[in-house]
N, C-alpha and C positions, 0 to 999 in steps of 0.2 A: 249596791249589788249584794245579793245574799251570799254568804260564805260558801254555800254548796256549789254555786256556779262559778266561783272565782277560779277554781282549778281549771275549768273548761276554757275560760278566757286565756289563762296562762298557756295552756296547751295550744290554743289557736295562734297566739302570738309567736310562740316558739316555733310552731310548724310553719307559719308564714315566713319567718326570718330564715329558717333552715331551707325552705323551698326556694326562697330568693337567692340565697347563697349558692345552693346546688345548681339552680338555673343559670346564674351568672358564670360560675366556674365551667359548666358544660358549654355555654355559648363561647366563652373565651377559648377553651380548648378546641372547639370546632373551628372557630375563626382562625386560630393559629395553624391548625392542620390544613385548612383550606388555603391559607396564604402561602404556606410552603408548597402545596400542590400547584398553585397558580404560578409561583416563581419557577417551579421546576418544569411544568408543561406548558404554561401560558393559557391553559384552558380554565374555564369557570367551573368550580366544583358543583356537583349535582348529587342529590340524594335520589336513589331509586325508590319506587313504591315499596319494594320488598324491605328495604332498609327502614323506611318510615313505619311500616307495619310491625317489624321486629322491635323497634324502639318503643312503640306504643304498647305492645304486649309485655315487654320487659317492665315498662312503667306500671302497667296494671298489676303485674306480679308483685312488684315492690309495694304498691299501695295495699294489696291484699295481705302481705306479710306484716306490714305496719298495723293494719287494722286487727289482725289476729293476735298481735302482741298485747292488745288491751284486754283480751279475754283471759279468765283464770285457767290454769293448767288442769287438764283432766286427770283424775286418779285412776 
């Protein structure tokens, strides 16, 4: 592998690991909150369409901020 592309591979690996950790923690916290709601009300937890859209938009905003951090600062 040429040295120039080695940094990209490292970025991809770190990003994949960080994404996996973030996804796991998110799923764990959601499951824990849903379990508490289930034991409190007995009802199955449900996400509304508005909540899903809000989460997707927030995720897209986060991705945009991360991609912008790779650009040099404007003077």
